[in-house]
Structure formats: C-alpha cells, structure tokens
C-alpha positions, 0 to 999 in steps of 0.5 A: 441470520446464521446462514448469512453469517455462514456465508460470509465466513465461507466466502473469507476462506473460499477467497483465501483459498483462490489467492493460494491456488494463484500462488500455485498456479503462479498467475501473472501479476499483470491479471489486475493491473487495471484496476487501481486503488486510490487512498486520498489522506488530508493533510494534518492540521496546519498552522493555517488551520488553527487559525482559520485562515484559507491558505493555498500557497506554495509551499504553504504552512506547516503542521501544528503539534496536533497535525504532527500527532495526527500524521502519526496516528493515520499510520495506525489506522492505515499502515497496514494496507501495504501502499506500494507507493506514496505521494504527496502535493508539493505542499509541504503540510502534505508532505510533513503528514506523509512522513510517518507512513513513509518512514513506516513503509520503508518508501520514499514520498513522491511529490507530484504536481496536480494534487496541491488544494484548489487555488483560493485566488481572490479569497487567499487569507480569508477566514475558512468559516466564510468558504461557502460564501466566497471561496467554494462558491465556483466549486459548488457551481461545479458540482451542478454541472457549471465546470466554466464557473472560475474562482475569482483569480484562480481556476474554473472546474475544468482546469482543476479537474485536469490537473488532478487528472493529470496527477493520477495519470502520472500515478497510473502511468508509474505502475502503482496500483495501490497508492496513498496519495496525500493531498488536500481537503476541496481537492479531494472532495470535489475531485471525487464528486466530479469523477466518482460515479457513486459519489453523493455530493451530500457527503460534503455537508453531512460527512465533510473531509476533516484533518487526516480524513481519508477517501477510497476510490478504485478504478482507472483513468479509462473506465472511470472511478468509484468510491469504497471507502468515505471518511470512515464508512463503506460505500457499497458492496464490500471488495471480495477477498481474493481481490484484496489479496492479489493486490497484495499479492501484486505489491509484494511481487513488485517489491521482490522483483525491485530488489533483485534488480538492485543485484542486477543492476549492480553487477552490470557496473562490475564494481565490487563495492557496489555489488556488494551494497546492492546484494545487502540492501536487496536483502533487507528490501526483500525481507521488509517485503514479505514482513509488510505483506504478512502483516496486510494479510493479518490485518484483513483476515482479522478485519474480515473474521471481526466483521463476520461474528456478532459482537454477542458471541464474546467466547467465540470470538475469542477462540477466533482471536487465538487463532489468529495469534497463533497464525500471526506468532507463525507467520513471525517465525517464518519472516524471520527465517525467510530474513535469514535464509537470504541474509546467508545467501547474501553473505556467501554472495559478499564473499565470493564477489569480493574474492574474485574482486581482489584477485582483479586488483591483483592481476591489475597491479602486477601489469603495465599500464598497457596491458591492464585492460587487456589483463583485467579483461581476464580477470574479470570473468572470475568476478562475472562468474562470481556475481552470477553465482552470488545472484543465483543464490540471492534470487533463490533465497527470495524465491525461497522467501515467496515460498514461505509466504506461501505456507504462511497463508496456507496457515491463515487460511486453515485458522478461518476454516477451523474458525468457520467449523466452530461456528458450523457446530455451534448452529448445529448445536442451537438448532439441536437444542431448541427443535421440537421434542416430537419432531419427526 
C-alpha cells in the first residue's frame, strides 16, 4: 500500500516536472492539439421537467428556480477546469444553465445547432415518466445496432448521430480542445453510447444523467472517443498529470495570444480610441487568463494529492493542505504582480498612443483639405511608432506574466515534492518501528 501511494505521488510531481520542462523548452502547444476533451453538461431543471412533460421544442421552456440554482452549483464543481470555450444548444434551457459558467470564466456562450435534444415527434408533450414505452423506444433500438429505427415524426439514429457529430466537428474545427458543451440528457447519453468505445449502455439504467449531470469524453472526430468520467464516476485509468497540465498550458497560450492580437488588430485601424480600448481590454484578459490558469492547476494538484493520501492520515493531509495553501497564497501574489506589470505597460502605451494621436490631429487641423491626407500620412508614422513601441511593451508584459506562471508552477511542484518526502520519512519510521529487533 505504501509503495503504491509513493508511486502515485512520485508520478504527480514527476508530471509537474515534465510540464515545467515544457515551459523551458517552449514545446509547441499544437503538440497535443489532436486530443479534444468535451465535458457534456445536462441543463438544469426546466419547467417541462418539473411538469413531467417531454418538450423538445425550440427555444423551449426556461429553467425553474431549482434549475437556476443547479446552474450556479455546477460552477463550483466544474468551474476550475478552465474551459477554453463554452457551447450550448439552440434550446434556451441550456443557454440559461451555461450562463453562470460563462460569467465565472469570462467566456461567451456559443450556440451550436446539433446539440439540441432528440426530437420527440409524436411523443411531444407526453409524460417523461412514460418515455421508455414511447419516446425512447427507437433510441433504445439504436443501441442494439438498428440505426434506421425512427421516432415517429422525428429522426432515426443515423440522422441524430450525424447532427451531433456536426456540432462536435464545429467545435473541433474552431480549435477548441477543452470545451464545456451544455446539452440534453437524451442527446448526451445516446451520442456517447453510440460513439465512445468504452461506454456501457447499462449506465442508462444504473446511473442516468439527472439535471446538470455531466459526462467527459476524450478523443477526436477521426480516431473516435472514450469516456473518462461519467456522472461523478471516473472511468478507466486516470489521465496522466502532465497531459492535464499541457491542456491548461494550451488554453493559457491561446488566451494570451488572443489578448495580444486584440492590440495588433487595433493598431491596424490607426484609431487612437480603438487602440487604447484594445490595450486596456488586453490587459484585463491577460491578467484574468493567468488567474484562471493558476486556479485550474491548483485545483488539479489538490485533487491528486488528496487521492494520493489515505483518509486515515489526517495529520499528513493537514500538512499537505498547509503546503498547498502556501502555494495558493504565493500564486495569488504572482497573479497580482503580473497584472500590475501588464497594467503599467498598458498605461504607458495608452499615454504614448494618445500623445502621438494628438500630434496627428493638430497637423490635420492646420492643413487645407487638399493636403490633409499627405500631412496626415506624415504624422501617422509618429502614431505608428508609438503604437509599435506600446505593443512591444504590452507583449513584453504578457511574456513576463507567462514567466511568473512558470515560477508559480515550480512552487507547486516543490510543495508536492515536500509532501512526498514526508510520506517517505513516515514510511521509513514505521518500518524501523515494526522491524524485528533481532533482524540482521
């Protein structure tokens, strides 16, 4: 048991070491781009659910108060996975469920056709409790290989599978690799059973998706999919730690690049107001991205350390918790410092761009209309130079923020190693205490 525990902990901080090495060697983010993780989340309770009525209409019913609370609660469970995109079906109940998550992560809700519930056809408005005898008769046949079975007045298995595949292909083609997809119980479960190689249709009976239940799959549209998490239960071997962290590194890199591109695009407009706005927005986005990264890594480390230690070792667990709290405090300081650095660069950039723009406007006002463009073009290089210098400073500050993230990860790695050393020492002490006195 002690050997297994030590191996688990070694694997955890060894994975951290690999991730840190990835930072130092600047491993391309695209290295793991082929693997996509989708967290499917069923919507919260709708008024139709509460009334026990099958409703597959669009936009469909809204959430009950219970459903709105469920939407808030799921953020506490999944929010620190730091998704790089949030998708929802065309039905309003999924969009309302996604709203708290979108607010927490500062991401837009992208509505994608294809994620909607399986159309009920002639069973629209019938009791949900009677679904097995009506609405679900054809879908259950799909699981037996009869994809041509059709819900009367609705789709067959091939049509349903194709529209879900189309939605997932859209997400994949967008470049997103760690997404939250808010969908519907029937759509999620039957697509997973039809497409994930290790999915067990018996889960439909033993552990069906309730409101805000979730399923996590990994793979891609070409190679197929596997379930890694079903409704609160891990399925199969745990994903290696370095894979989880590289997923977060990829998300962070995309977010920081997007922040920098805002400024670059604004420079092209040569509009001082647009440039200043883009700089300020870029500052906020970059700082928030670093915060989310640290939050996600901290949550992952705590989860894995908690799994590594048996529940009975309360004192050791408290020591580990103390170490992690120290790291979280340090990470918080790092984020604040990084944000201050970027903010300072942004303030300087805004001042330089504004000064150059003022000079350009002065020249424009004092010249006849016939020469405005000519002299404006003479003044524009000043703006261009200021914009270029400003952009360089903002980009340097963003790079500095990434360096601070690297330092934060090193601190987390050291904390876990420290905890591992405690386990080693405790095990050795136990062995000395229990060893026979006459042992050679």
